[in-house]
MARVEX-203469 format. One record per residue (C-alpha): residue number from 1; x, y, z. Coordinates in steps of 0.25 Angstrom, whole numbers, padded with zeros to 4 digits. Example, Ala and Ser with C-alpha at 12.3 -4.5 7.8 and 13.67 -1.06 7.14 Angstrom:
% MARVEX-203469
  seq     xx     yy     zz
    1   0049  -0018   0031
    2   0055  -0004   0029
***
This chain:
% MARVEX-203469
  seq     xx     yy     zz
    1  -0227   0187   0480
    2  -0237   0195   0487
    3  -0240   0188   0501
    4  -0254   0189   0504
    5  -0257   0195   0518
    6  -0270   0197   0527
    7  -0277   0211   0524
    8  -0282   0209   0540
    9  -0269   0203   0545
   10  -0274   0206   0561
   11  -0286   0199   0558
   12  -0281   0188   0551
   13  -0270   0185   0560
   14  -0280   0183   0572
   15  -0290   0176   0564
   16  -0279   0166   0561
   17  -0273   0165   0576
   18  -0286   0164   0581
   19  -0289   0152   0571
   20  -0276   0145   0575
   21  -0279   0146   0589
   22  -0291   0138   0588
   23  -0286   0129   0577
   24  -0271   0125   0578
   25  -0274   0112   0586
   26  -0285   0108   0574
   27  -0274   0112   0565
   28  -0263   0104   0571
   29  -0273   0091   0571
   30  -0278   0093   0557
   31  -0266   0099   0549
   32  -0254   0096   0558
   33  -0252   0083   0550
   34  -0251   0090   0538
   35  -0242   0102   0543
   36  -0233   0093   0549
   37  -0230   0086   0535
   38  -0224   0100   0532
   39  -0215   0101   0544
   40  -0202   0094   0540
   41  -0201   0100   0526
   42  -0204   0114   0532
   43  -0192   0112   0541
   44  -0184   0107   0531
   45  -0187   0119   0522
   46  -0183   0128   0533
   47  -0171   0120   0535
   48  -0174   0118   0550
   49  -0163   0108   0557
   50  -0157   0107   0571
   51  -0153   0121   0577
   52  -0162   0128   0568
   53  -0170   0140   0575
   54  -0183   0139   0569
   55  -0196   0148   0570
   56  -0209   0140   0567
   57  -0219   0151   0562
   58  -0234   0148   0564
   59  -0230   0135   0571
   60  -0244   0131   0574
   61  -0243   0117   0581
   62  -0229   0118   0581
   63  -0225   0107   0571
   64  -0214   0114   0564
   65  -0207   0119   0577
   66  -0208   0104   0582
   67  -0201   0099   0569
   68  -0191   0109   0570
   69  -0187   0106   0584
   70  -0186   0091   0580
   71  -0176   0095   0571
   72  -0167   0101   0582
   73  -0172   0117   0578
   74  -0174   0127   0588
   75  -0189   0131   0584
   76  -0199   0140   0589
   77  -0213   0140   0584
   78  -0222   0153   0584
   79  -0237   0154   0580
   80  -0248   0165   0582
   81  -0257   0156   0587
   82  -0257   0154   0603
   83  -0264   0140   0601
   84  -0254   0136   0591
   85  -0242   0139   0600
   86  -0249   0132   0611
   87  -0251   0119   0603
   88  -0237   0121   0598
   89  -0231   0120   0611
   90  -0240   0107   0614
   91  -0235   0101   0601
   92  -0221   0104   0603
   93  -0218   0104   0618
   94  -0203   0109   0616
   95  -0206   0119   0605
   96  -0206   0134   0607
   97  -0218   0141   0602
   98  -0222   0156   0602
   99  -0235   0164   0599
  100  -0230   0175   0588
  101  -0234   0181   0575
  102  -0228   0175   0562
  103  -0228   0190   0557
  104  -0220   0196   0568
  105  -0211   0184   0572
  106  -0206   0187   0587
  107  -0192   0184   0584
  108  -0178   0192   0580
  109  -0173   0193   0566
  110  -0164   0181   0561
  111  -0169   0172   0573
  112  -0172   0159   0565
  113  -0165   0149   0557
  114  -0178   0145   0551
  115  -0192   0149   0551
  116  -0204   0139   0548
  117  -0220   0142   0545
  118  -0229   0130   0544
  119  -0242   0134   0537
  120  -0242   0148   0544
  121  -0241   0158   0534
  122  -0255   0156   0529
  123  -0259   0161   0543
  124  -0253   0174   0544
  125  -0258   0187   0540
  126  -0246   0192   0533
  127  -0237   0180   0528
  128  -0227   0188   0522
  129  -0224   0195   0535
  130  -0223   0182   0542
  131  -0214   0176   0531
  132  -0205   0189   0533
  133  -0204   0187   0548
  134  -0199   0173   0545
  135  -0188   0179   0537
  136  -0185   0189   0547
  137  -0182   0180   0558
  138  -0174   0170   0550
  139  -0159   0170   0551
  140  -0152   0172   0537
  141  -0152   0160   0529
  142  -0163   0154   0539
  143  -0175   0148   0530
  144  -0191   0149   0532
  145  -0200   0138   0528
  146  -0216   0140   0528
  147  -0226   0130   0524
  148  -0240   0134   0518
  149  -0251   0124   0513
  150  -0251   0122   0498
  151  -0262   0128   0490
  152  -0263   0115   0483
  153  -0267   0107   0496
  154  -0281   0103   0499
  155  -0282   0104   0514
  156  -0286   0119   0516
  157  -0289   0122   0501
  158  -0300   0112   0500
  159  -0307   0121   0510
  160  -0307   0133   0501
  161  -0310   0126   0489
  162  -0323   0120   0496
  163  -0327   0134   0502
  164  -0325   0140   0489
  165  -0333   0129   0482
  166  -0345   0130   0493
  167  -0344   0140   0502
  168  -0338   0154   0504
  169  -0323   0158   0507
  170  -0327   0172   0510
  171  -0327   0170   0525
  172  -0324   0180   0535
  173  -0310   0180   0538
  174  -0298   0189   0540
  175  -0291   0190   0528
  176  -0279   0181   0527
  177  -0268   0179   0515
  178  -0271   0168   0506
  179  -0270   0155   0513
  180  -0262   0149   0500
  181  -0254   0161   0496
  182  -0241   0152   0499
  183  -0247   0139   0495
  184  -0238   0135   0482
  185  -0223   0134   0483
  186  -0221   0146   0473
  187  -0230   0155   0482
  188  -0223   0152   0495
  189  -0209   0154   0489
  190  -0213   0167   0483
  191  -0218   0171   0497
  192  -0206   0167   0504
  193  -0196   0175   0495
  194  -0206   0187   0494
  195  -0202   0189   0509
  196  -0187   0188   0506
  197  -0184   0173   0508
  198  -0174   0168   0498
  199  -0171   0153   0494
  200  -0186   0150   0494
  201  -0193   0137   0491
  202  -0207   0131   0492
  203  -0213   0117   0490
  204  -0226   0110   0491
  205  -0226   0099   0501
  206  -0236   0087   0500
  207  -0244   0085   0513
  208  -0257   0077   0516
  209  -0268   0079   0526
  210  -0274   0068   0531
  211  -0289   0069   0535
  212  -0298   0059   0540
  213  -0311   0065   0534
  214  -0318   0077   0528
  215  -0324   0080   0541
  216  -0310   0080   0548
  217  -0306   0089   0535
  218  -0315   0100   0539
  219  -0313   0098   0554
  220  -0298   0100   0552
  221  -0300   0113   0544
  222  -0310   0119   0555
  223  -0300   0115   0566
  224  -0287   0117   0560
  225  -0287   0129   0552
  226  -0291   0144   0552
  227  -0293   0150   0538
  228  -0298   0138   0532
  229  -0307   0135   0544
  230  -0313   0148   0544
  231  -0317   0147   0529
  232  -0323   0133   0531
  233  -0329   0136   0544
  234  -0336   0148   0537
  235  -0344   0140   0527
  236  -0358   0138   0532
  237  -0371   0130   0528
  238  -0372   0123   0514
  239  -0359   0129   0511
  240  -0352   0123   0523
  241  -0359   0108   0519
  242  -0354   0110   0505
  243  -0339   0115   0508
  244  -0339   0103   0518
  245  -0344   0092   0506
  246  -0334   0099   0496
  247  -0323   0096   0506
  248  -0326   0081   0509
  249  -0329   0080   0495
  250  -0315   0085   0490
  251  -0308   0078   0502
  252  -0312   0064   0496
  253  -0301   0064   0485
  254  -0290   0064   0497
  255  -0297   0051   0504
  256  -0288   0039   0506
  257  -0291   0025   0508
  258  -0292   0027   0523
  259  -0302   0037   0522
  260  -0294   0050   0526
  261  -0291   0060   0517
  262  -0276   0065   0512
  263  -0278   0078   0510
  264  -0266   0086   0502
  265  -0262   0098   0510
  266  -0248   0102   0504
  267  -0239   0112   0509
  268  -0229   0123   0503
  269  -0216   0125   0511
  270  -0208   0136   0508
  271  -0195   0140   0513
  272  -0184   0151   0511
  273  -0172   0158   0516
  274  -0168   0171   0523
  275  -0158   0177   0515
  276  -0146   0186   0521
***
């Protein structure tokens, strides 16, 4: 498998970092309830337990670090966004969080028993380099586990579907890797094997995002994402109206008896082992 990378890595990294500095709190409010559904199976896939030394890459608001600490692990969270690091420190007062680059991890070789990364691979310019760094800092027989959004999910793909139908996808953004390039179990397994992990495995995990209304859905995208926000925010005039109407119409199929929507947002969790 060829792992796609940005053809403008400096610009893309700056775009993502600036976006997350602005929107990490919105992400935690809007999508934290979904992302937290992945925490236990992700830590299980990395065999995180009491005494494990764990690095949480792209730690965001700190949910994986918090859960690893609750299991009795020694955990460090790392994120490239200063705002994310600050939010994680607020959310997890007893945790250790540092600012750093997933593509150049500031730790020696063979430092950790486990490395986890929740929904971070889609946001780095060179995902293969980030995976190789995770492998480098693992001890022999250490485990990696990563989660990405399943390409079959509705939460983000519906925006692209709506824009494709009624707006324009060609917006002025730095080039980034395909957001869904790891979005099936087969693709994520292939990526992990590509950088040298063995005993790779991946599975899709069903998750649901409860959102109160179509307006709240749009608000969450605009205040809690980066790339998807930029695409949606670039729509103007009649196109913006048509996109909003498309989103509202297509969310109706997920409306429950209480009036809220239960939007499918499955994840793919992949894991592997560092061979001798």
